[in-house]
C-alpha positions in Angstrom: 112.7 101.5 102.9 110.7 104.3 104.2 109.1 103.9 107.7 105.9 106.1 108.8 104.8 106.5 112.4 101.4 107.9 112.9 100.2 110.0 116.5 97.6 112.2 117.6 95.0 109.7 117.5 92.4 109.4 120.2 89.0 109.8 121.7 86.9 113.0 121.2 83.1 113.9 121.1 81.1 114.5 118.1 81.9 118.3 116.8 85.5 117.8 118.1 88.9 118.1 116.0 92.4 116.3 115.9 95.2 116.7 114.1 97.0 113.5 113.3 100.6 113.7 112.4 102.8 111.3 110.3 106.5 111.4 110.6 108.4 109.5 108.1 112.3 108.2 108.2 113.0 109.7 105.5 115.0 113.6 105.5 114.2 115.3 103.6 110.5 113.6 102.7 109.9 115.9 99.6 110.1 112.9 97.1 107.1 110.9 98.4 103.7 111.8 97.9 101.4 110.9 101.0 98.2 109.6 101.6 95.7 109.0 104.4 93.2 106.1 105.1 91.2 104.7 107.7 89.2 101.5 108.4 86.2 101.4 110.6 85.5 97.8 112.2 83.9 95.7 109.9 84.6 97.8 107.2 87.1 98.2 103.9 90.0 100.6 104.1 89.0 103.7 102.6 90.6 106.6 100.8 90.5 109.9 103.1 93.0 113.0 101.8 96.4 112.9 100.0 98.9 115.3 99.2 101.8 115.5 96.4 105.2 115.3 97.4 105.7 118.9 97.0 102.5 119.7 99.0 101.2 122.1 96.1 98.2 119.5 95.3 95.7 118.0 97.7 92.5 115.9 97.3 89.8 114.7 99.6 87.1 112.2 99.4 83.2 113.8 99.8 83.1 112.4 103.3 85.8 114.9 104.9 85.3 117.1 102.3 85.2 120.8 103.8 85.9 119.3 107.2 89.8 117.6 106.7 92.8 119.7 105.9 96.3 117.6 104.8 99.8 119.8 104.7 103.0 118.6 105.3 106.7 119.7 106.6 109.3 118.2 104.1 111.8 119.5 106.3 110.7 117.9 109.1 109.5 115.0 107.5 105.7 115.1 108.8 102.1 114.9 107.1 99.6 116.6 109.1 95.8 115.2 108.6 93.8 118.3 110.5 90.1 117.2 111.4 87.2 119.2 112.5 83.5 119.3 112.9 84.2 115.4 113.7 81.6 112.7 113.3 80.8 109.4 115.2 81.1 107.7 112.0 85.0 109.3 111.7 86.1 106.7 114.5 88.0 104.2 112.4 91.8 103.3 112.9 93.6 106.1 110.6 96.5 105.2 108.6 99.3 107.4 106.6 100.9 106.0 103.6 103.8 107.0 101.2 104.7 106.3 97.7 108.0 108.1 95.5 106.4 110.5 93.3 108.8 112.8 92.4 107.8 116.0 89.6 104.5 114.5 89.4 101.0 116.1 90.3 99.0 113.0 90.2 97.1 112.0 93.1 96.3 108.5 93.6 93.6 107.4 95.7 93.6 103.6 96.0 95.5 101.9 98.3 97.7 99.6 96.3 99.6 102.7 94.9 101.4 103.0 97.9 103.6 100.5 99.3 104.6 102.2 102.3 102.3 102.1 105.3 102.3 103.1 108.9 100.7 101.4 111.7 97.9 103.4 112.3 96.5 105.6 115.2 92.8 104.8 116.5 90.4 107.5 116.5 87.3 107.5 118.3 84.5 110.2 118.0 81.7 110.0 120.5 77.9 111.2 120.1 
């Protein structure tokens, strides 16, 4: 059972940046692909970004493309989401999720592919 803990959220002004972290209980963390998702009040959870288990391939939602960057350090068991030029519409609870995915570069953007989830970290962007 992989446990995930997000951190790094907070209140930031529009145009600012945040780096979210997702710490996993697995060491090393090289057998799991990871996705970031977010859920705004009154809205469904949506995909933000994903990275393969090796870190060689990434994909982003159109809404964050060019502003977000996902990366990982498998030795530390941590995946990061750097968000730049934040907008009020980025306000949401951000969740990281993991799925066992060895020797594949297929990235999944649907949340039902991910069995392991963190509790989320709140990001609030003020205008």
